[in-house]
C-alpha positions in Angstrom: -102.5 -38.6 227.8 -103.7 -35.4 227.4 -106.9 -34.5 224.4 -104.7 -31.5 222.9 -108.8 -29.9 222.0 -109.1 -29.3 225.9 -106.6 -27.2 226.3 -107.6 -24.0 227.3 -108.2 -21.1 224.7 -109.4 -17.6 224.4 -113.2 -17.4 224.8 -114.3 -15.3 221.8 -115.4 -12.6 224.8 -111.9 -11.7 226.2 -110.9 -11.4 222.6 -113.7 -8.9 222.1 -111.8 -7.5 225.2 -108.7 -7.7 224.6 -109.5 -5.8 220.9 -112.4 -3.2 221.9 -109.4 -1.9 224.8 -107.1 -2.3 222.9 -108.3 -0.1 220.3 -109.3 2.3 223.0 -105.5 2.9 224.2 -103.3 6.0 223.2 -101.9 4.6 219.2 -103.2 2.6 216.2 -102.4 -0.9 216.7 -102.6 -3.7 214.7 -103.9 -7.3 215.4 -104.3 -10.0 214.2 -105.4 -13.3 214.9 -103.4 -16.6 214.8 -105.8 -20.4 215.0 -103.0 -22.7 215.6 -104.1 -26.6 214.0 -105.8 -27.6 217.5 -107.9 -24.4 217.0 -105.8 -22.8 219.9 -105.8 -19.2 219.7 -102.9 -16.6 219.5 -103.3 -12.7 219.2 -100.3 -11.2 217.6 -100.2 -7.1 218.9 -97.9 -4.6 217.9 -98.6 -0.9 217.4 -98.2 0.6 213.7 -95.1 2.4 215.3 -93.5 -1.2 215.8 -94.6 -1.6 211.8 -91.5 -3.1 209.8 -89.5 -4.5 213.1 -90.0 -7.9 214.4 -91.4 -7.7 217.8 -94.8 -7.8 218.6 -96.8 -9.1 222.1 -98.1 -11.7 221.7 -101.3 -13.5 223.7 -102.0 -16.5 225.1 -104.9 -18.5 227.3 -103.7 -20.6 230.0 -104.4 -23.6 232.9 -104.0 -20.5 235.3 -104.7 -16.7 232.9 -103.8 -14.6 229.5 -100.1 -14.7 229.3 -98.3 -12.0 227.7 -95.2 -12.5 225.6 -92.9 -10.1 223.6 -91.2 -11.7 220.6 -88.3 -10.1 219.4 -86.7 -12.0 215.8 -86.0 -15.5 217.5 -86.5 -14.3 220.8 -89.7 -15.2 223.4 -89.7 -13.5 226.5 -93.0 -14.1 228.8 -93.7 -10.0 230.0 -96.6 -11.4 232.1 -99.8 -13.4 233.6 -102.9 -11.7 233.9 -106.0 -13.2 235.4 -108.7 -11.1 232.6 -108.6 -9.3 229.4 -108.5 -5.5 231.8 -105.6 -6.4 233.3 -103.8 -7.7 230.3 -105.3 -4.6 228.3 -103.4 -2.8 230.5 -99.9 -4.8 230.6 -99.9 -4.5 226.6 -100.5 -0.9 226.9 -96.8 -0.5 228.9 -95.3 -3.6 227.6 -95.3 -1.4 223.9 -95.0 2.1 225.0 -91.3 0.6 227.0 -89.8 -1.3 223.8 -90.7 1.4 222.4 -88.3 3.4 224.1 -86.1 0.6 223.7 -86.2 0.0 220.1 -85.8 4.2 220.1 -82.7 4.1 221.9 -80.7 0.8 219.2 
């Protein structure tokens, strides 16, 4: 049986690097850490321009990297699997701009 407490987790250094990286991007970001029942951390990210929508980016640690997901209403889509926090910040910035363009066009 798999030990749920042995599951991969974002480290405090990764969380700090992601947070500081997002703060350096253009625009303001909302960054909310959610801690699950097994101690796993999911970061919920959204540019403040998304405020009031049911859209957010989610970040989770997996065995083979850091996963970036897009949550829209009831749909969850994996955008990328990145090796490190720096790559995650770059991918999150790009995904946010693409999503903002889609939201404006709708």
